[in-house]
C-alpha positions as CSV (number, residue, x, y, z in Angstrom):
1,M,15.7,-2.4,8.8
2,P,15.8,-5.3,11.3
3,P,15.3,-8.7,9.7
4,R,12.4,-9.5,12.0
5,L,10.5,-6.4,10.9
6,R,11.3,-7.1,7.2
7,K,10.0,-10.6,7.6
8,L,6.8,-9.3,9.2
9,I,6.2,-6.8,6.5
10,G,7.0,-9.4,3.8
11,T,4.6,-11.9,5.3
12,V,1.8,-9.3,5.4
13,L,2.5,-8.3,1.8
14,I,2.4,-12.0,0.6
15,I,-0.9,-12.5,2.3
16,I,-2.4,-9.4,0.7
17,L,-0.9,-10.4,-2.7
18,V,-2.4,-13.9,-2.6
19,L,-5.8,-12.7,-1.5
20,V,-6.1,-9.8,-4.0
21,Y,-4.6,-11.9,-6.8
22,A,-7.0,-14.8,-6.1
23,L,-10.0,-12.5,-6.1
24,V,-9.0,-10.8,-9.3
25,A,-8.2,-14.0,-11.1
26,T,-11.4,-15.6,-10.1
27,T,-13.5,-12.5,-11.0
28,V,-11.8,-12.4,-14.5
29,A,-12.4,-16.1,-15.0
30,S,-16.1,-15.8,-14.0
31,A,-16.7,-12.8,-16.3
32,T,-14.9,-14.1,-19.4
33,L,-14.7,-17.9,-19.3
34,G,-18.3,-18.8,-18.7
35,A,-18.9,-20.6,-22.0
36,S,-15.4,-21.8,-22.6
37,P,-14.5,-25.4,-22.8
38,W,-12.9,-27.2,-19.8
39,Y,-9.3,-27.1,-21.3
40,I,-9.4,-23.3,-21.5
41,H,-10.4,-23.2,-17.9
42,L,-7.5,-25.6,-17.1
43,L,-5.0,-23.5,-19.0
44,Y,-6.2,-20.2,-17.5
45,F,-6.1,-21.5,-13.9
46,A,-2.8,-23.2,-14.4
47,A,-1.3,-20.0,-15.7
48,T,-2.8,-17.7,-13.1
49,G,-2.0,-20.2,-10.4
50,L,1.7,-20.0,-11.3
51,L,1.9,-16.3,-12.1
52,W,1.6,-15.0,-8.5
53,I,4.8,-16.8,-7.7
54,L,6.9,-14.2,-9.5
55,P,6.1,-11.2,-7.2
56,A,6.1,-13.6,-4.2
57,M,9.7,-14.6,-5.0
58,L,10.7,-11.0,-5.1
59,I,9.1,-10.3,-1.7
60,I,10.8,-13.4,-0.2
61,K,14.2,-12.4,-1.7
62,W,13.8,-9.0,-0.1
63,M,12.7,-10.6,3.2
64,E,15.8,-12.8,3.3
65,K,18.4,-10.0,2.9
66,P,20.8,-9.9,5.8
67,G,20.5,-7.1,8.3
68,K,23.0,-4.4,8.6
69,P,26.1,-5.2,10.8
70,G,25.7,-3.8,14.3
71,G,22.1,-4.7,14.7
72,Q,20.7,-1.6,13.1
């Protein structure tokens, strides 16, 4: 797969990941953390704010793989 196509697909995947993950994390927080103290909210959003980085790192690692020699 050409590197430019791989980067385009990876960029789209990261955008979808971030949007879906943010919506799910916020929905879960709204449904379960309504009466919780502020420090529980802080811990939850700190953890979920960092958790999406793991799949994004894998996508970026895949995007940065060199292309096949010969341009194919």
